[in-house]
C-alpha positions in Angstrom: -23.1 -108.6 22.2 -24.3 -111.0 24.6 -27.9 -111.1 26.3 -25.6 -110.5 29.4 -24.6 -106.8 27.9 -27.9 -105.0 29.3 -26.7 -101.7 29.7 -24.6 -101.6 26.6 -27.0 -103.2 24.3 -29.5 -100.3 25.9 -27.3 -97.3 24.8 -27.4 -98.6 21.1 -31.4 -99.0 21.1 -31.0 -95.5 22.3 -28.8 -94.9 19.5 -30.3 -96.6 16.7 -33.8 -96.4 17.7 -34.9 -92.5 19.3 -38.6 -92.7 18.2 -39.4 -95.5 20.2 -40.6 -95.0 23.8 -39.1 -97.9 25.6 -41.8 -97.3 28.4 -44.6 -99.1 26.0 -42.9 -101.6 23.7 -43.9 -105.1 24.4 -41.3 -107.8 25.1 -41.5 -109.4 21.8 -40.8 -106.1 20.1 -37.8 -105.3 22.0 -36.5 -108.9 21.3 -36.4 -108.5 17.8 -35.0 -105.3 18.2 -32.2 -106.1 20.2 -31.9 -109.0 17.7 -31.3 -106.8 14.3 -28.8 -104.7 16.4 -25.2 -105.0 14.7 -23.1 -106.9 16.5 -25.3 -109.1 18.5 -24.3 -112.3 18.4 -26.2 -114.1 20.9 -28.2 -117.1 21.0 -31.6 -115.2 20.7 -33.3 -118.5 23.2 -31.1 -116.9 25.9 -33.4 -114.3 26.4 -36.1 -114.3 29.2 -38.2 -112.0 31.1 -35.5 -110.5 33.3 -32.9 -109.9 30.8 -35.7 -108.1 28.5 -36.9 -106.1 31.7 -33.5 -105.1 32.5 -32.3 -103.8 29.1 -35.9 -102.0 29.0 -35.2 -100.2 32.4 -31.6 -99.4 31.6 -32.5 -97.9 28.0 -35.6 -95.8 29.8 -32.1 -94.8 32.2 -30.8 -93.7 28.8 -33.8 -91.3 28.2 -33.9 -89.5 30.9 
């Protein structure tokens, strides 16, 4: 997975962290959760606020 795979990342986070409410997650924590996903192999420095916000919004949609 790459940072651009925001929907796939959101689905993985939803499945792996059902106890986390993405509405209240800090971007630093979200960044670390993404890096810990199995299959994620992009450069950690390539993320930015826009990408993390998109992941967060997709994750929220998965819950709803």
